[in-house]
Biopython code that builds the backbone (N, CA, C, O; Angstrom):
import numpy as np
from Bio.PDB.StructureBuilder import StructureBuilder

atoms = [
    (1, "LEU", "N", (-12.291, -1.764, -8.885)),
    (1, "LEU", "CA", (-11.229, -2.410, -8.155)),
    (1, "LEU", "C", (-11.305, -1.963, -6.712)),
    (1, "LEU", "O", (-11.420, -0.770, -6.433)),
    (2, "ILE", "N", (-11.243, -2.903, -5.799)),
    (2, "ILE", "CA", (-11.227, -2.592, -4.373)),
    (2, "ILE", "C", (-9.909, -3.104, -3.808)),
    (2, "ILE", "O", (-9.618, -4.298, -3.886)),
    (3, "PHE", "N", (-9.122, -2.212, -3.248)),
    (3, "PHE", "CA", (-7.842, -2.557, -2.644)),
    (3, "PHE", "C", (-8.057, -2.703, -1.151)),
    (3, "PHE", "O", (-8.172, -1.704, -0.441)),
    (4, "GLY", "N", (-8.113, -3.934, -0.664)),
    (4, "GLY", "CA", (-8.410, -4.209, 0.728)),
    (4, "GLY", "C", (-7.267, -3.876, 1.664)),
    (4, "GLY", "O", (-6.259, -3.290, 1.268)),
    (5, "SER", "N", (-7.447, -4.259, 2.899)),
    (5, "SER", "CA", (-6.418, -4.063, 3.908)),
    (5, "SER", "C", (-5.240, -4.986, 3.624)),
    (5, "SER", "O", (-5.400, -6.057, 3.039)),
    (6, "GLY", "N", (-4.064, -4.556, 4.044)),
    (6, "GLY", "CA", (-2.878, -5.377, 3.921)),
    (6, "GLY", "C", (-2.689, -6.228, 5.160)),
    (6, "GLY", "O", (-3.276, -5.956, 6.207)),
    (7, "LYS", "N", (-1.884, -7.241, 5.039)),
    (7, "LYS", "CA", (-1.625, -8.155, 6.148)),
    (7, "LYS", "C", (-1.001, -7.436, 7.345)),
    (7, "LYS", "O", (-1.225, -7.834, 8.488)),
    (8, "ASN", "N", (-0.223, -6.383, 7.093)),
    (8, "ASN", "CA", (0.528, -5.711, 8.148)),
    (8, "ASN", "C", (0.009, -4.323, 8.504)),
    (8, "ASN", "O", (0.714, -3.564, 9.170)),
    (9, "ASP", "N", (-1.201, -3.968, 8.082)),
    (9, "ASP", "CA", (-1.702, -2.607, 8.303)),
    (9, "ASP", "C", (-1.734, -2.209, 9.773)),
    (9, "ASP", "O", (-1.634, -1.022, 10.087)),
    (10, "ASN", "N", (-1.868, -3.149, 10.661)),
    (10, "ASN", "CA", (-1.914, -2.823, 12.089)),
    (10, "ASN", "C", (-0.516, -2.737, 12.708)),
    (10, "ASN", "O", (-0.395, -2.595, 13.925)),
    (11, "LYS", "N", (0.528, -2.819, 11.905)),
    (11, "LYS", "CA", (1.913, -2.779, 12.395)),
    (11, "LYS", "C", (2.683, -1.567, 11.867)),
    (11, "LYS", "O", (3.914, -1.570, 11.880)),
    (12, "ILE", "N", (1.980, -0.538, 11.405)),
    (12, "ILE", "CA", (2.652, 0.670, 10.920)),
    (12, "ILE", "C", (3.365, 1.319, 12.104)),
    (12, "ILE", "O", (2.744, 1.527, 13.147)),
    (13, "PRO", "N", (4.654, 1.646, 11.972)),
    (13, "PRO", "CA", (5.355, 2.303, 13.079)),
    (13, "PRO", "C", (4.591, 3.552, 13.547)),
    (13, "PRO", "O", (4.078, 4.317, 12.730)),
    (14, "ASN", "N", (4.525, 3.745, 14.860)),
    (14, "ASN", "CA", (3.711, 4.818, 15.453)),
    (14, "ASN", "C", (3.976, 6.188, 14.859)),
    (14, "ASN", "O", (3.033, 6.935, 14.599)),
    (15, "ASN", "N", (5.234, 6.536, 14.637)),
    (15, "ASN", "CA", (5.551, 7.867, 14.128)),
    (15, "ASN", "C", (5.203, 8.048, 12.649)),
    (15, "ASN", "O", (5.357, 9.146, 12.113)),
    (16, "MET", "N", (4.739, 6.998, 11.988)),
    (16, "MET", "CA", (4.366, 7.068, 10.574)),
    (16, "MET", "C", (2.846, 7.024, 10.364)),
    (16, "MET", "O", (2.362, 7.320, 9.271)),
    (17, "GLN", "N", (2.103, 6.658, 11.396)),
    (17, "GLN", "CA", (0.649, 6.553, 11.263)),
    (17, "GLN", "C", (0.061, 7.929, 10.972)),
    (17, "GLN", "O", (0.535, 8.937, 11.497)),
    (18, "GLY", "N", (-0.942, 7.965, 10.158)),
    (18, "GLY", "CA", (-1.565, 9.219, 9.756)),
    (18, "GLY", "C", (-1.169, 9.629, 8.358)),
    (18, "GLY", "O", (-1.990, 10.159, 7.610)),
    (19, "ASN", "N", (0.090, 9.389, 7.989)),
    (19, "ASN", "CA", (0.558, 9.708, 6.641)),
    (19, "ASN", "C", (0.811, 8.459, 5.800)),
    (19, "ASN", "O", (0.822, 8.520, 4.571)),
    (20, "TYR", "N", (1.011, 7.333, 6.472)),
    (20, "TYR", "CA", (1.239, 6.067, 5.781)),
    (20, "TYR", "C", (0.192, 5.075, 6.251)),
    (20, "TYR", "O", (-0.186, 5.071, 7.423)),
    (21, "PHE", "N", (-0.279, 4.230, 5.333)),
    (21, "PHE", "CA", (-1.442, 3.399, 5.611)),
    (21, "PHE", "C", (-1.187, 1.903, 5.509)),
    (21, "PHE", "O", (-2.104, 1.102, 5.686)),
    (22, "ARG", "N", (0.046, 1.526, 5.227)),
    (22, "ARG", "CA", (0.373, 0.113, 5.083)),
    (22, "ARG", "C", (1.777, -0.133, 5.640)),
    (22, "ARG", "O", (2.537, 0.807, 5.872)),
    (23, "ALA", "N", (2.108, -1.401, 5.850)),
    (23, "ALA", "CA", (3.444, -1.737, 6.341)),
    (23, "ALA", "C", (3.974, -2.984, 5.641)),
    (23, "ALA", "O", (3.247, -3.953, 5.422)),
    (24, "LEU", "N", (5.253, -2.934, 5.295)),
    (24, "LEU", "CA", (5.982, -4.087, 4.779)),
    (24, "LEU", "C", (6.671, -4.756, 5.953)),
    (24, "LEU", "O", (7.012, -4.092, 6.931)),
    (25, "SER", "N", (6.881, -6.062, 5.869)),
    (25, "SER", "CA", (7.546, -6.770, 6.957)),
    (25, "SER", "C", (8.491, -7.824, 6.418)),
    (25, "SER", "O", (8.259, -8.414, 5.363)),
    (26, "ASN", "N", (9.569, -8.051, 7.171)),
    (26, "ASN", "CA", (10.467, -9.175, 6.882)),
    (26, "ASN", "C", (10.249, -10.280, 7.910)),
    (26, "ASN", "O", (11.062, -11.198, 8.019)),
    (27, "GLY", "N", (9.157, -10.194, 8.661)),
    (27, "GLY", "CA", (8.848, -11.163, 9.703)),
    (27, "GLY", "C", (9.286, -10.699, 11.077)),
    (27, "GLY", "O", (8.868, -11.262, 12.089)),
    (28, "GLU", "N", (10.132, -9.669, 11.119)),
    (28, "GLU", "CA", (10.636, -9.143, 12.391)),
    (28, "GLU", "C", (10.456, -7.628, 12.502)),
    (28, "GLU", "O", (10.044, -7.121, 13.545)),
    (29, "HIS", "N", (10.766, -6.912, 11.419)),
    (29, "HIS", "CA", (10.669, -5.457, 11.395)),
    (29, "HIS", "C", (9.585, -5.019, 10.413)),
    (29, "HIS", "O", (9.180, -5.774, 9.529)),
    (30, "TYR", "N", (9.118, -3.759, 10.595)),
    (30, "TYR", "CA", (8.056, -3.206, 9.751)),
    (30, "TYR", "C", (8.491, -1.854, 9.197)),
    (30, "TYR", "O", (9.093, -1.040, 9.896)),
    (31, "ILE", "N", (8.174, -1.638, 7.932)),
    (31, "ILE", "CA", (8.469, -0.389, 7.241)),
    (31, "ILE", "C", (7.151, 0.182, 6.729)),
    (31, "ILE", "O", (6.386, -0.519, 6.067)),
    (32, "ALA", "N", (6.884, 1.445, 7.032)),
    (32, "ALA", "CA", (5.661, 2.105, 6.553)),
    (32, "ALA", "C", (5.761, 2.354, 5.045)),
    (32, "ALA", "O", (6.823, 2.700, 4.527)),
    (33, "TYR", "N", (4.635, 2.169, 4.357)),
    (33, "TYR", "CA", (4.598, 2.474, 2.924)),
    (33, "TYR", "C", (3.177, 2.814, 2.501)),
    (33, "TYR", "O", (2.214, 2.546, 3.220)),
    (34, "ASN", "N", (3.068, 3.406, 1.327)),
    (34, "ASN", "CA", (1.782, 3.683, 0.701)),
    (34, "ASN", "C", (1.761, 3.078, -0.689)),
    (34, "ASN", "O", (2.787, 3.000, -1.365)),
    (35, "LEU", "N", (0.589, 2.656, -1.102)),
    (35, "LEU", "CA", (0.341, 2.309, -2.501)),
    (35, "LEU", "C", (-0.160, 3.572, -3.168)),
    (35, "LEU", "O", (-1.018, 4.269, -2.626)),
    (36, "LEU", "N", (0.372, 3.872, -4.347)),
    (36, "LEU", "CA", (0.003, 5.072, -5.095)),
    (36, "LEU", "C", (-0.465, 4.644, -6.482)),
    (36, "LEU", "O", (-0.052, 3.601, -6.991)),
    (37, "TYR", "N", (-1.332, 5.457, -7.091)),
    (37, "TYR", "CA", (-1.801, 5.130, -8.440)),
    (37, "TYR", "C", (-1.932, 6.387, -9.278)),
    (37, "TYR", "O", (-2.066, 7.493, -8.755)),
    (38, "GLY", "N", (-1.892, 6.196, -10.590)),
    (38, "GLY", "CA", (-2.113, 7.274, -11.539)),
    (38, "GLY", "C", (-0.915, 8.186, -11.722)),
    (38, "GLY", "O", (0.076, 8.089, -10.998)),
    (39, "ALA", "N", (-1.020, 9.073, -12.700)),
    (39, "ALA", "CA", (0.068, 9.996, -13.017)),
    (39, "ALA", "C", (0.362, 10.946, -11.857)),
    (39, "ALA", "O", (1.511, 11.341, -11.658)),
    (40, "ASP", "N", (-0.660, 11.311, -11.096)),
    (40, "ASP", "CA", (-0.451, 12.226, -9.963)),
    (40, "ASP", "C", (-0.198, 11.481, -8.658)),
    (40, "ASP", "O", (-0.088, 12.095, -7.596)),
    (41, "ARG", "N", (-0.107, 10.169, -8.741)),
    (41, "ARG", "CA", (0.257, 9.288, -7.623)),
    (41, "ARG", "C", (-0.570, 9.540, -6.361)),
    (41, "ARG", "O", (-0.045, 9.910, -5.311)),
    (42, "LYS", "N", (-1.863, 9.328, -6.499)),
    (42, "LYS", "CA", (-2.777, 9.444, -5.350)),
    (42, "LYS", "C", (-2.617, 8.231, -4.444)),
    (42, "LYS", "O", (-2.357, 7.125, -4.917)),
    (43, "LYS", "N", (-2.775, 8.445, -3.130)),
    (43, "LYS", "CA", (-2.652, 7.358, -2.155)),
    (43, "LYS", "C", (-3.867, 6.437, -2.221)),
    (43, "LYS", "O", (-5.004, 6.899, -2.315)),
    (44, "LEU", "N", (-3.616, 5.131, -2.170)),
    (44, "LEU", "CA", (-4.680, 4.131, -2.072)),
    (44, "LEU", "C", (-4.712, 3.634, -0.633)),
    (44, "LEU", "O", (-3.854, 2.852, -0.223)),
    (45, "LYS", "N", (-5.680, 4.077, 0.118)),
    (45, "LYS", "CA", (-5.837, 3.647, 1.504)),
    (45, "LYS", "C", (-6.537, 2.289, 1.532)),
    (45, "LYS", "O", (-7.167, 1.901, 0.548)),
    (46, "PRO", "N", (-6.433, 1.565, 2.643)),
    (46, "PRO", "CA", (-7.141, 0.285, 2.734)),
    (46, "PRO", "C", (-8.638, 0.457, 2.463)),
    (46, "PRO", "O", (-9.283, 1.362, 2.993)),
    (47, "ASN", "N", (-9.162, -0.419, 1.639)),
    (47, "ASN", "CA", (-10.566, -0.468, 1.234)),
    (47, "ASN", "C", (-10.994, 0.680, 0.327)),
    (47, "ASN", "O", (-12.190, 0.928, 0.174)),
    (48, "ASP", "N", (-10.040, 1.383, -0.276)),
    (48, "ASP", "CA", (-10.377, 2.370, -1.300)),
    (48, "ASP", "C", (-10.875, 1.654, -2.545)),
    (48, "ASP", "O", (-10.488, 0.519, -2.822)),
    (49, "VAL", "N", (-11.730, 2.328, -3.284)),
    (49, "VAL", "CA", (-12.327, 1.773, -4.498)),
    (49, "VAL", "C", (-11.937, 2.659, -5.679)),
    (49, "VAL", "O", (-12.062, 3.882, -5.611)),
    (50, "LEU", "N", (-11.471, 2.046, -6.748)),
    (50, "LEU", "CA", (-11.244, 2.745, -8.017)),
    (50, "LEU", "C", (-12.348, 2.312, -8.968)),
    (50, "LEU", "O", (-12.543, 1.120, -9.207)),
    (51, "THR", "N", (-13.063, 3.283, -9.505)),
    (51, "THR", "CA", (-14.180, 2.996, -10.407)),
    (51, "THR", "C", (-13.855, 3.541, -11.793)),
    (51, "THR", "O", (-13.377, 4.666, -11.934)),
    (52, "PHE", "N", (-14.119, 2.738, -12.798)),
    (52, "PHE", "CA", (-13.859, 3.119, -14.179)),
    (52, "PHE", "C", (-15.137, 2.920, -14.976)),
    (52, "PHE", "O", (-15.723, 1.838, -14.959)),
    (53, "ASN", "N", (-15.565, 3.954, -15.666)),
    (53, "ASN", "CA", (-16.765, 3.889, -16.500)),
    (53, "ASN", "C", (-16.338, 3.945, -17.962)),
    (53, "ASN", "O", (-16.399, 4.994, -18.604)),
    (54, "THR", "N", (-15.910, 2.810, -18.467)),
    (54, "THR", "CA", (-15.442, 2.748, -19.838)),
    (54, "THR", "C", (-15.626, 1.332, -20.376)),
    (54, "THR", "O", (-15.607, 0.360, -19.621)),
    (55, "ASP", "N", (-15.801, 1.235, -21.664)),
    (55, "ASP", "CA", (-15.884, -0.064, -22.321)),
    (55, "ASP", "C", (-14.551, -0.431, -22.962)),
    (55, "ASP", "O", (-14.452, -1.449, -23.646)),
    (56, "GLN", "N", (-13.543, 0.380, -22.749)),
    (56, "GLN", "CA", (-12.245, 0.145, -23.353)),
    (56, "GLN", "C", (-11.272, -0.412, -22.324)),
    (56, "GLN", "O", (-11.462, -0.248, -21.119)),
    (57, "ASP", "N", (-10.240, -1.065, -22.809)),
    (57, "ASP", "CA", (-9.187, -1.564, -21.925)),
    (57, "ASP", "C", (-8.507, -0.383, -21.240)),
    (57, "ASP", "O", (-8.330, 0.679, -21.838)),
    (58, "ILE", "N", (-8.132, -0.580, -19.986)),
    (58, "ILE", "CA", (-7.399, 0.452, -19.255)),
    (58, "ILE", "C", (-6.213, -0.180, -18.542)),
    (58, "ILE", "O", (-6.216, -1.372, -18.236)),
    (59, "ASN", "N", (-5.225, 0.618, -18.291)),
    (59, "ASN", "CA", (-4.079, 0.213, -17.482)),
    (59, "ASN", "C", (-4.143, 0.997, -16.184)),
    (59, "ASN", "O", (-4.420, 2.196, -16.189)),
    (60, "VAL", "N", (-3.890, 0.326, -15.084)),
    (60, "VAL", "CA", (-3.830, 0.976, -13.787)),
    (60, "VAL", "C", (-2.384, 0.877, -13.315)),
    (60, "VAL", "O", (-1.901, -0.207, -12.988)),
    (61, "ASP", "N", (-1.704, 2.009, -13.284)),
    (61, "ASP", "CA", (-0.317, 2.038, -12.842)),
    (61, "ASP", "C", (-0.271, 2.178, -11.327)),
    (61, "ASP", "O", (-0.825, 3.126, -10.772)),
    (62, "LEU", "N", (0.388, 1.237, -10.659)),
    (62, "LEU", "CA", (0.533, 1.252, -9.206)),
    (62, "LEU", "C", (1.997, 1.468, -8.849)),
    (62, "LEU", "O", (2.897, 0.960, -9.517)),
    (63, "TYR", "N", (2.214, 2.223, -7.794)),
    (63, "TYR", "CA", (3.553, 2.514, -7.302)),
    (63, "TYR", "C", (3.571, 2.286, -5.795)),
    (63, "TYR", "O", (2.525, 2.288, -5.145)),
    (64, "GLY", "N", (4.733, 2.094, -5.261)),
    (64, "GLY", "CA", (4.890, 1.992, -3.821)),
    (64, "GLY", "C", (5.884, 3.026, -3.339)),
    (64, "GLY", "O", (6.874, 3.307, -4.013)),
    (65, "LYS", "N", (5.617, 3.598, -2.158)),
    (65, "LYS", "CA", (6.532, 4.566, -1.555)),
    (65, "LYS", "C", (6.737, 4.169, -0.104)),
    (65, "LYS", "O", (5.815, 4.247, 0.707)),
    (66, "ALA", "N", (7.952, 3.741, 0.218)),
    (66, "ALA", "CA", (8.285, 3.319, 1.580)),
    (66, "ALA", "C", (9.121, 4.396, 2.260)),
    (66, "ALA", "O", (9.804, 5.172, 1.592)),
    (67, "ILE", "N", (9.065, 4.440, 3.584)),
    (67, "ILE", "CA", (9.802, 5.441, 4.367)),
    (67, "ILE", "C", (10.549, 4.745, 5.496)),
    (67, "ILE", "O", (10.028, 3.814, 6.111)),
    (68, "LEU", "N", (11.760, 5.192, 5.767)),
    (68, "LEU", "CA", (12.580, 4.595, 6.822)),
    (68, "LEU", "C", (12.990, 5.643, 7.865)),
    (68, "LEU", "O", (14.049, 5.504, 8.478)),
    (69, "GLN", "N", (12.207, 6.650, 8.073)),
    (69, "GLN", "CA", (12.555, 7.748, 8.974)),
    (69, "GLN", "C", (12.798, 7.253, 10.401)),
    (69, "GLN", "O", (11.909, 6.680, 11.031)),
    (70, "ASP", "N", (14.000, 7.478, 10.895)),
    (70, "ASP", "CA", (14.379, 7.150, 12.279)),
    (70, "ASP", "C", (14.148, 5.686, 12.638)),
    (70, "ASP", "O", (13.882, 5.378, 13.800)),
    (71, "GLN", "N", (14.242, 4.795, 11.687)),
    (71, "GLN", "CA", (14.052, 3.374, 11.970)),
    (71, "GLN", "C", (15.358, 2.625, 11.773)),
    (71, "GLN", "O", (16.100, 2.905, 10.831)),
    (72, "VAL", "N", (15.638, 1.696, 12.635)),
    (72, "VAL", "CA", (16.751, 0.774, 12.464)),
    (72, "VAL", "C", (16.130, -0.559, 12.076)),
    (72, "VAL", "O", (15.355, -1.140, 12.836)),
    (73, "ILE", "N", (16.475, -1.032, 10.897)),
    (73, "ILE", "CA", (15.884, -2.275, 10.409)),
    (73, "ILE", "C", (16.974, -3.199, 9.910)),
    (73, "ILE", "O", (18.090, -2.763, 9.630)),
    (74, "SER", "N", (16.656, -4.447, 9.803)),
    (74, "SER", "CA", (17.607, -5.414, 9.273)),
    (74, "SER", "C", (17.392, -5.581, 7.783)),
    (74, "SER", "O", (16.316, -5.303, 7.254)),
    (75, "ASN", "N", (18.445, -6.042, 7.116)),
    (75, "ASN", "CA", (18.325, -6.365, 5.699)),
    (75, "ASN", "C", (17.370, -7.531, 5.543)),
    (75, "ASN", "O", (17.152, -8.299, 6.480)),
    (76, "GLY", "N", (16.815, -7.654, 4.384)),
    (76, "GLY", "CA", (15.949, -8.782, 4.112)),
    (76, "GLY", "C", (14.898, -8.434, 3.089)),
    (76, "GLY", "O", (14.837, -7.308, 2.594)),
    (77, "ARG", "N", (14.086, -9.395, 2.783)),
    (77, "ARG", "CA", (12.990, -9.213, 1.842)),
    (77, "ARG", "C", (11.756, -8.807, 2.637)),
    (77, "ARG", "O", (11.289, -9.548, 3.501)),
    (78, "TYR", "N", (11.241, -7.635, 2.338)),
    (78, "TYR", "CA", (10.047, -7.118, 3.002)),
    (78, "TYR", "C", (8.867, -7.273, 2.063)),
    (78, "TYR", "O", (8.988, -7.065, 0.856)),
    (79, "ARG", "N", (7.713, -7.642, 2.630)),
    (79, "ARG", "CA", (6.546, -7.860, 1.790)),
    (79, "ARG", "C", (5.262, -7.575, 2.558)),
    (79, "ARG", "O", (5.248, -7.470, 3.784)),
    (80, "ASP", "N", (4.209, -7.458, 1.802)),
    (80, "ASP", "CA", (2.868, -7.297, 2.338)),
    (80, "ASP", "C", (1.937, -8.052, 1.399)),
    (80, "ASP", "O", (2.267, -8.272, 0.234)),
    (81, "ILE", "N", (0.797, -8.439, 1.899)),
    (81, "ILE", "CA", (-0.213, -9.109, 1.078)),
    (81, "ILE", "C", (-1.480, -8.272, 1.160)),
    (81, "ILE", "O", (-1.990, -7.998, 2.247)),
    (82, "ILE", "N", (-1.982, -7.869, -0.007)),
    (82, "ILE", "CA", (-3.185, -7.029, -0.094)),
    (82, "ILE", "C", (-4.203, -7.752, -0.968)),
    (82, "ILE", "O", (-3.888, -8.204, -2.069)),
    (83, "ARG", "N", (-5.418, -7.852, -0.463)),
    (83, "ARG", "CA", (-6.496, -8.456, -1.244)),
    (83, "ARG", "C", (-7.052, -7.399, -2.206)),
    (83, "ARG", "O", (-7.357, -6.276, -1.806)),
    (84, "ILE", "N", (-7.175, -7.779, -3.474)),
    (84, "ILE", "CA", (-7.761, -6.910, -4.489)),
    (84, "ILE", "C", (-8.986, -7.607, -5.054)),
    (84, "ILE", "O", (-8.913, -8.751, -5.502)),
    (85, "SER", "N", (-10.113, -6.908, -5.028)),
    (85, "SER", "CA", (-11.359, -7.451, -5.572)),
    (85, "SER", "C", (-11.733, -6.705, -6.828)),
    (85, "SER", "O", (-11.560, -5.490, -6.924)),
    (86, "ILE", "N", (-12.248, -7.444, -7.789)),
    (86, "ILE", "CA", (-12.717, -6.849, -9.042)),
    (86, "ILE", "C", (-14.209, -7.105, -9.128)),
    (86, "ILE", "O", (-14.661, -8.249, -9.078)),
    (87, "GLU", "N", (-14.966, -6.028, -9.259)),
    (87, "GLU", "CA", (-16.416, -6.142, -9.413)),
    (87, "GLU", "C", (-16.825, -5.523, -10.738)),
    (87, "GLU", "O", (-16.309, -4.480, -11.140)),
    (88, "PHE", "N", (-17.761, -6.183, -11.409)),
    (88, "PHE", "CA", (-18.301, -5.620, -12.653)),
    (88, "PHE", "C", (-19.726, -6.043, -12.819)),
    (88, "PHE", "O", (-20.368, -5.677, -13.804)),
]
sb = StructureBuilder()
sb.init_structure("model")
sb.init_model(0)
sb.init_chain("A")
sb.init_seg("    ")
for serial, (resi, resn, name, xyz) in enumerate(atoms, 1):
    if name == "N":
        sb.init_residue(resn, " ", resi, " ")
    sb.init_atom(name, np.array(xyz, "f"), 0.0, 1.0, " ", f" {name:<3s}", serial, name[0])
structure = sb.get_structure()
């Protein structure tokens, strides 16, 4: 699985860059967030690859962690679009 760049990756608030790698948007404001996976919730950076060497079915648990530190934002639906590629 390859988790590509998100639509808003270049709009991460300046004070969040370095620790957060993606951004959600409502079309006007941006919120920094990370995609996390697995029981230990490792960060999935843009273009990270998850490789599985198994012939059995697997589940990949994904989580999101957003941060609003020192940000004034409006209410609304925030979203991002991330391309995911599957190679086998």
